[in-house]
N, C-alpha and C positions, 0 to 999 in steps of 0.2 A: 504494500500499499503505499503510495506515493505522500510526500508532506512537502509543505510549500511554506518558503519564509522569504522574508528581505533584511538584509544587514543594514541599518543605518547608521552612515559614518559621516567624517566631515571634520574640521577645526572647531576647536571653541567657539560658540558664539554664532555658529551657523543655524541655529534652530532646528535642531536633532528631535529633542524631545519634543516642542512645539509639534512638528509635525508629526511623530508619532502619534499625538494625540487627536490630530487632525485627521490621521490616517484610520484611528480606532473608531471614531464619532462617524465616518465617513461609512465605515463597514458596518457599524450598528444599525445606521440608518439605513442602509440596503440590506438588511437581514443576511448578514454574511458574519462568520465566525471568526474570532480571532484571539491570540495568544500573545500576550505582552508581554517581553521578558527586557529586563533592565540590568546590564553588563556594567554600568558606572557605578563603582563601588564611592563615589562621592556625592551621587546626586541625591537631593532629598525632598523635593517637592514634585508633585504630578497629577496632573488632571485627572488622568485615569492610572489608579492603584496597579501596579505591576502584576500580573499572576505568577511572576518568578524574578525575585531580586538577587543579586549578587549580593546584597548585604546581610541576606539572611546566611551567607557564606563566610564572607570575609567583608570587612570597610575599610577603606582608606585610612578614616582617622585613627581606627585601631592599630593599623599597620603603622601610621608615621609615628603613633605615641610607642608604642611597645618595641618599634624596631629603629627607631632613631632617624627615619628617612624622611627625605620629602617628597613633595606630591608626585614627582616624575618617576622617583626611585619605588616609592610606595605603589604605584598605580602598577607599575610592572611586575612587583611582588605580586598583587594582588590576581593577576592576571598568568601569573606561573603558580601560583595555589590552585586556580580555576583548573587548569592543565592538568594538575594532579588529582584531583578531583571531579573530573568528568561526569562522573554519576550525577552530580548534582543538576546538571542540565540534562542527561540522558532519561533519567527518571521522570522528568516534567515533560518531556516533548514526545517520548516512545507511546503513550496512550494516545496521543492525538489523532484525529482522521484528516483525509483527505480535503476536508470541507474547511479546515482552518487553514488563515494567513499567519504564520509566526512571525511576529515583527519585534526584531532584536535592536534595542538602542544603546548604541557604544558611546564613550568617552568620547572626549574631544582632543586628547593629546593626541599630536599628530604623529609622533614616533610609531606608535603603533601600527599604522597603516604604511609607513613609508621605509623603517629601519631595522624593526626587529622583528623575528619569525614566530612570533607569538600568535598572531592573528592566522597566519595560513595552517598552522597547526590545530586552531580551533574550527577552521571552516573546513579542514580535511575531516575532522571529526563529524561536523554536520553533514556534511554532502553526502551525496551518493557513493562516494569513493571511501566515507567512511562507516561509524556504526549506525547511524540515525536515517540515512536515505532521504535528507532535505534538498527538494530544489530548490536553491537559494541564488539568489543574487545580491548585489552589493547597490546601495544607493549614495552617493557620495553627494554632500550638500558643501556649498559654496557659498555663503553672503552675496546677495548681487551687489552690495555697496562695493566690492570689491573691482566694479568696471569702472568705478572713478579714479584708479591709480591702477593702472597697466600694467605696471610692473610686478605690483601686488596680485595683481588678475592672472598675470602668467606664473606667478610662483605659486599659486595657489592650484592653476591648472596642472601643474607640473606634480604636485601632491597627489590630485585625483589620477594622473596618467600612473602613478610611481603604485599607489595601490591596487589598480587594474592589474598591473603586472605583477604584483607579490601576491593576489588573491586568487588568480584565475577562474572568476566565476563570472557570469553575466552580470553587467555592471550598467548603472544608468548616472550621468552626472544632472545635477539640480542646482540651478541657480535660485536659491531660497530669498526669502524677505523682499519680495518682487515690490510691495507697497511702499518702501523705503527709497525708491531710487525714482517714481513717478513722479513727473515734474522735474526731474533732474537730469535724466537720461531720455533722449526720445525713442520712439519706437525705431525708427530706421537707425538710429546709431547703437541700438541694443541688440539688433539682430545681427551685429557683424559679430557680437561677443558669445553668441549661441555656437557657432562653429569658430575657434580660435584659428587665428590667421596671424602669422608674423607682421603683416603689413599694419595691424594695429600698432604698433609701436614707432611708425613713419611721422605719425600726425601727433606724436605726443604735445601738450599744451592746449587741445580741446578742439573742436570744429563744430561748424554750424548744425545742427539738426532739424527734425521735421517741425519745428514751432512748439515743443516743450520746454525751450531751454537749452542752454550750450552744456557738453559733458565738458566738466573741469578735471583735469588730473590734478592730482596730490604729490607727483613725484618731486620733494624739496630736496631730499638726501640723497637721490637714486639718480642727478641729473650729470654727473661727471662723464667722461670718455669710456673710462673702463668701464662703469656700470652701464652705459649704453650697449658696449658690445656683449655684457654679459647676458643682459636683458634679448638680445638679438638672437644670442646661442640658444639660451633658453628656449625661446619663441620660435627657432628655427627645429630644435629638436622636436615639441609639440607637434609642430606643423609637419616635420616629415614621418611621423608615426601616423599623424590623423586619426588617433583613438578617442581624443576626447570631443563630445559634444553635448551642450546643455539644453535643459528642459526649464521652464520657468514655472514658478511655485510660489501662490500667494495663498497661504493657510485658510485667510478669510472668505475665499471663494471657493466654492464648494465644487465648482466645475474642473477651476483649477486642480485640486486635491484627486478628483476623478480622475482627471487626466494622467497624473503621475501612477496612479495605482493600473491605469490600463497600460501602462509601459511595463512596471512591475510584472503585471499579469502575462504580459507578452514574454517576458525574459525568461520566467519560469515554467511557461506553458502550462498555465492554470486551467484556463479553458478547454485545451486540447485532451485533457484527462479525464473531464468532468462527462459522465456517464448521463446520458437521456434518463428524465424522471420518469418513472412508470405510472400511469394513471391511478388513483385511488379506486377502492371498490365502489365509493358512493359515485363518480363520475363515470364507470363501468355500467351500474346500474340505471342511472338516468340515461346512458347512451342505448340500452337496451330495452328500454321504456320506448 
């Protein structure tokens, strides 16, 4: 029996937990089951209480206090401890049917997605090659305000591409918090950021949009020639691989959340595995009459 899930990732402040909450509300409004897992050992407040919370196993606060570690070192320790106790996840997910969408909310420390082989080990355990057989995709969120600083935008895009290479699962990238750039970045200008192109760096300093204002760049500390060459090299690397494109997300817009969910369903092949529902006895009797 197949299981289906999405791993919600991205840097701190990208709106991962907010997106998870909006996704859960959307699923419930559409009579669809979900199972919410929080894997951020520092998270405290939730709109929807997790069905499984890593803090029931280990918390970052306790690790920092008892082990004398900082936030980043403590987080890595928490995930190493989780990998040593994978039954914590296995026992919760194993009974779930294919009707559930498993939503896994990850912490915002970018090192987990780009530098350390902890997440690949966790993903391997969750997916079809591991113990649980979850058809899993990753949703990488990047805050839409990054588009006003092109160097920062390309750095975030490079992190997204790094996580795609590290995890080796179907992957969608999302520009979150779209409401924050309304009136700042015009629609025509924004379209250029949905498919990253190194030519975006050619016009640093802003250019006219389609009437919603001018896009203004905030690169004040990265304007030297050395930084320009570095930015060009990073953008060229992203452009040459051609792996990253973005979807737009506004969690206050039900249609926007539904659109992201449709891409998640396509990535995990959710609808392809659904069996046609048999008519119930009442319907059969009415048809016979």
